[in-house]
C-alpha positions in Angstrom: -85.5 58.6 25.0 -84.9 56.7 22.0 -82.2 54.7 23.9 -84.5 55.0 26.8 -87.2 53.1 24.7 -84.6 51.0 22.8 -83.4 49.6 26.6 -86.9 48.8 27.8 -87.6 47.0 24.3 -84.4 45.0 24.9 -85.8 43.8 28.6 -89.1 43.4 27.6 -87.7 40.7 24.6 -85.4 38.9 27.3 -88.7 38.7 29.7 -90.8 37.2 27.1 -88.1 34.8 26.1 -87.6 33.4 29.6 -91.1 33.3 30.1 -91.4 31.2 27.0 -88.6 29.2 27.8 -89.7 28.2 30.9 -92.6 26.6 29.6 -90.4 24.4 27.4 -88.6 23.6 30.7 -91.9 22.2 32.3 -92.3 20.2 29.0 -88.9 18.8 29.3 -89.5 18.1 33.0 -92.8 15.7 31.8 -90.9 13.6 29.2 -87.9 12.6 32.0 -89.6 13.1 35.0 -93.3 12.2 34.6 -94.9 8.6 34.8 -95.9 6.5 31.8 -98.4 7.6 30.4 -102.1 6.0 31.6 -104.8 4.2 29.4 -107.9 6.4 29.6 -110.0 3.1 29.8 -108.1 1.8 33.0 -108.5 5.0 34.6 -112.0 6.4 33.6 -112.5 9.0 36.9 -109.6 11.0 35.9 -111.2 11.8 32.6 -113.6 14.4 33.9 -110.3 15.9 35.7 -108.5 16.0 32.5 -111.5 18.0 30.6 -111.6 20.2 33.5 -108.1 21.3 33.7 -107.6 21.2 30.2 -111.0 23.7 29.7 -109.3 25.9 32.3 -106.1 26.2 30.8 -107.4 27.4 27.8 -109.8 30.0 29.5 -106.8 31.1 31.4 -104.9 31.5 28.1 -107.5 33.3 26.6 -108.2 35.9 28.8 -104.3 36.8 29.4 -105.2 38.4 26.0 -108.0 40.8 27.5 -106.0 41.5 30.5 -102.7 42.7 28.2 -105.3 44.9 26.1 -106.9 46.2 29.6 -103.1 47.1 30.5 -101.9 48.3 26.9 -104.9 50.6 26.8 -104.1 52.0 30.6 -100.6 52.3 29.9 -101.5 55.0 27.0 -104.4 56.6 28.9 -101.9 57.1 31.5 -98.6 57.3 29.9 -97.3 55.4 32.1 -94.6 52.8 30.3 -94.1 50.6 32.9 -97.5 49.3 32.6 -96.3 48.5 29.1 -94.1 46.0 30.8 -96.8 44.7 33.2 -98.8 44.0 30.0 -96.0 41.4 29.1 -95.5 40.2 32.5 -99.0 39.1 33.5 -100.6 37.9 30.2 -97.4 35.6 30.0 -97.5 34.6 33.7 -101.4 33.6 33.1 -100.1 31.4 30.1 -97.4 29.7 32.4 -100.4 29.1 34.6 -102.2 26.8 31.9 -98.6 24.8 31.6 -98.3 24.8 35.0 -102.0 22.7 35.0 -100.5 20.4 32.3 -97.9 19.8 34.9 -100.5 18.9 37.2 -102.0 17.2 34.8 -99.5 15.1 33.7 -98.2 14.0 37.1 -101.5 13.2 38.7 -103.6 11.9 35.7 -100.7 10.4 33.7 -102.6 11.8 30.6 -101.6 12.6 27.1 -103.8 15.2 27.0 -101.4 17.5 29.2 -99.3 18.3 26.0 -102.4 20.1 24.6 -102.1 22.5 27.6 -98.1 22.9 27.0 -99.3 23.9 23.4 -101.8 26.6 24.5 -99.2 28.0 26.9 -96.6 28.3 24.3 -98.7 29.6 21.5 -100.4 32.3 23.7 -97.0 33.3 25.4 -95.4 33.4 21.9 -98.6 35.3 20.7 -97.7 38.0 23.5 -94.5 38.9 21.7 -93.3 42.2 22.9 -93.8 45.1 20.1 -92.0 48.5 20.2 -95.2 50.4 19.0 -96.7 49.3 22.5 -94.0 51.4 24.5 -93.9 54.4 21.8 -97.8 54.4 22.3 -97.6 54.6 25.9 -94.3 57.8 25.5 -95.4 59.6 22.9 -97.0 62.1 24.7 -93.7 63.0 27.2 -92.0 63.5 24.1 -93.4 66.7 23.3 -92.8 68.2 27.1 -89.2 69.7 27.3 -87.8 70.1 30.6 
C-alpha cells in the first residue's frame, strides 16, 4: 500500500509540474509571438474588455480553490484515491484557463495587463502543490481492511 501511495504521489508531482510549465509556455509564447503592446490611450474601447477578462480570470483562480476543497472532501468521504488526482487536475486546469484568458487578452487587445493573468494562474497552480497527506487521508480506512 505504501508503494502505491508513493507512486501516486510521484504521478501527482509530475502532473502538477507539467501544468505549471504549460502556463510558463503560454507566457513565453506571448513574449516571442504576440504583437507589440499598444497604448491604452489610443485604444480606449479595449480597456473594458481587459478589466472584464482580468476579473473573470481572477474569479476562476479563486473558484479553483473551492473546487479543490470540495473534491478533497469527497475523496475522504468515499475513500477514493482517484478523486485526489482529480482534485489536482481540475483546479490546475481552471488556473490554466486564466492563463489562456491572458493569452487571448495579449493577442486581442495588446495589453500589458495580460501579464497579471499569467501571474495569477502561475500563483494559483503553485498553491495547488500536491500534498502526500491528501492521498493518505483518502486511503486511511482501506489500510484497516485485510483481504
